[in-house]
C-alpha positions as CSV (number, residue, x, y, z in Angstrom):
1,M,33.8,-9.3,16.9
2,D,34.6,-10.5,13.5
3,A,34.5,-14.1,14.7
4,L,31.2,-13.6,16.5
5,A,29.8,-12.1,13.2
6,R,31.0,-15.0,11.1
7,A,29.4,-17.5,13.6
8,V,26.1,-15.6,13.3
9,V,26.0,-15.9,9.7
10,A,27.1,-19.4,9.5
11,D,24.4,-20.2,11.9
12,W,21.8,-18.4,9.8
13,Y,22.9,-20.4,6.8
14,A,22.7,-23.5,8.8
15,L,19.2,-22.6,9.9
16,G,18.2,-22.0,6.3
17,D,19.5,-25.3,5.0
18,E,17.8,-27.1,7.9
19,L,14.3,-25.6,7.0
20,L,14.6,-26.1,3.4
21,L,15.4,-29.7,4.0
22,R,12.7,-30.1,6.7
23,F,10.0,-28.4,5.1
24,G,10.8,-27.8,1.5
25,D,8.7,-30.3,-0.2
26,G,5.3,-29.9,1.4
27,F,6.1,-32.3,4.2
28,E,7.7,-32.1,7.6
29,H,10.5,-34.6,7.8
30,A,11.5,-35.2,11.5
31,E,13.0,-37.6,13.8
32,D,11.0,-39.0,16.6
33,G,12.1,-39.7,19.9
34,S,13.1,-43.2,19.1
35,G,15.7,-42.2,16.3
36,A,13.3,-43.2,13.5
37,W,12.5,-40.5,10.9
38,G,9.0,-39.8,9.4
39,S,7.2,-37.5,7.1
40,T,4.0,-35.6,7.8
41,P,2.1,-33.6,5.1
42,L,1.7,-30.0,5.7
43,A,-1.5,-28.5,4.9
44,Y,-4.2,-25.9,6.0
45,P,-7.2,-27.3,7.7
46,A,-10.0,-27.8,5.1
47,D,-12.4,-25.7,7.2
48,W,-9.9,-22.9,7.1
49,L,-9.7,-23.3,3.3
50,E,-13.4,-23.2,2.8
51,G,-13.8,-20.2,5.2
52,V,-11.1,-18.2,3.1
53,G,-12.7,-19.1,-0.2
54,F,-10.0,-21.4,-1.5
55,Y,-12.4,-23.6,-3.2
56,R,-14.4,-21.0,-5.0
57,A,-14.2,-21.0,-8.8
58,T,-11.8,-18.2,-9.9
59,S,-13.6,-17.4,-13.0
60,D,-16.8,-15.7,-11.5
61,R,-14.3,-12.7,-10.1
62,P,-12.0,-10.7,-11.9
63,P,-8.4,-10.9,-11.0
64,P,-7.1,-8.0,-8.7
65,P,-5.7,-4.9,-10.3
66,T,-2.1,-4.8,-10.9
67,V,-0.4,-2.1,-8.7
68,E,2.9,-0.6,-9.4
69,W,4.6,-0.2,-5.9
70,T,7.0,2.7,-5.9
71,A,8.8,4.2,-2.9
72,E,6.3,7.2,-3.0
73,R,3.2,5.1,-2.9
74,K,4.5,3.0,-0.1
75,R,5.2,6.5,1.9
76,A,1.8,7.5,1.3
77,L,0.1,4.2,2.3
78,R,2.2,4.1,5.5
79,N,1.3,7.8,6.0
80,S,-2.3,7.3,5.5
81,R,-2.2,4.3,8.0
82,A,-0.5,6.1,10.6
83,E,-2.9,9.1,10.3
84,A,-5.8,6.6,10.6
85,G,-4.1,5.1,13.8
86,G,-3.6,1.6,11.7
87,A,-0.4,-0.6,11.6
88,K,2.6,0.8,9.7
């Protein structure tokens, strides 16, 4: 069992390295079917960014309030969502 656990941990570390190297700089670096490597920029579609207000000036609205998250506050929020039938 110890060998299996070590193998699983090694696989997770390898996956983290692969994800960082493949996507870590805002581009997807991948090998195509012919063995050549290429880079594709990663970005949200412009219409989605527009729809969520990404391009709006931030000076026309106040910053969100700072919330101190404590264990009690998280429990209260989870309980209120559960009572309302929402996600936990």
